[in-house]
C-alpha positions, 0 to 999 in steps of 0.5 A: 500500500502506497502512503499518500497525503491526498487523493484526487478523484478524476474518474470519468473525466477526460483531458484536460480535467485530470490535469486541472484537478492535479494542478489544484491539488498539488498546490495544497500539498507541502514539498515531499508529500504524495498525491494520488490521482484516480482517473479512468481516462487512458490518456491521463497516464501520459498527460500527468507524467508529462505535466509532472516532468514539465513542472519539476514535480516527481512522477512516481508511477501509475498502478491500474486497479479494476479499470482505475489508473492511480497516478502518484506524484511527489510534490517537489520543493520550490527550488526543484520546480519550474514555472509552468509554461505554455508553448509560445508558438500557437495557431488556430484551427482555422490557420491550420486548415489553410496549411493542410495542403502545404507540402511543408506542413506535417500534422501530428495528432497526440491523442490516444488511438481510440480518439484518433480512430473516431475522427482525425484531420486527413493525413495526420500522423497518430503518435500518442503523447505517451509514445512521443519520446520513443518515436521522435525519429519518425518526425520530419525536422524539415517541415512545420509540425502542427501538433493537435489534441482534443483541447490543446493541453496534450499538444502543448506538452508535446510541442514543448517536448519536441522543441526541447529535442531540437524541433524548431518548426513546431506549432501548437493547434488551439483549441484542437479537435474539440472544435475542429470544423475542417475535413475529418477522416475516421478509421471506421469508414 
């Protein structure tokens, strides 16, 4: 049994709500204390891990029990944390629509496979956020990479990760697929 100082219930919620609740709860803890976030959204594992890494808090791991993901994060001391940042280079859904036929454009969808299957931008390449670190070699450094997710939260974390690894032509697409009105493909058809 893992000793935790606070538990957050994010079951039944999808991105970005598990992260929103995690951010709020971590602020209430003292450095060194452990937060347990209970979620059912499969994407929350990659989301919470990436968020913890981007802020300097220690992602301890995730345990799955009866369909519930239990994420454990240790709050870091102030000198260990980084101010949470947002990726500075953003484009709107409409701006991305104008770039879809540009051969210099590459659309990267960092949502989970099920989200991608039910509707994605034509030609978008699916690499879920949790796999991005290990699959960066699949991405072109000579094209502008437009990163998309459901709301702009996961794509923000992915864009930051890509920039840290030397990709200098990255754009986060906001608000993402939750409000996408452009062409749509699905794996179901």
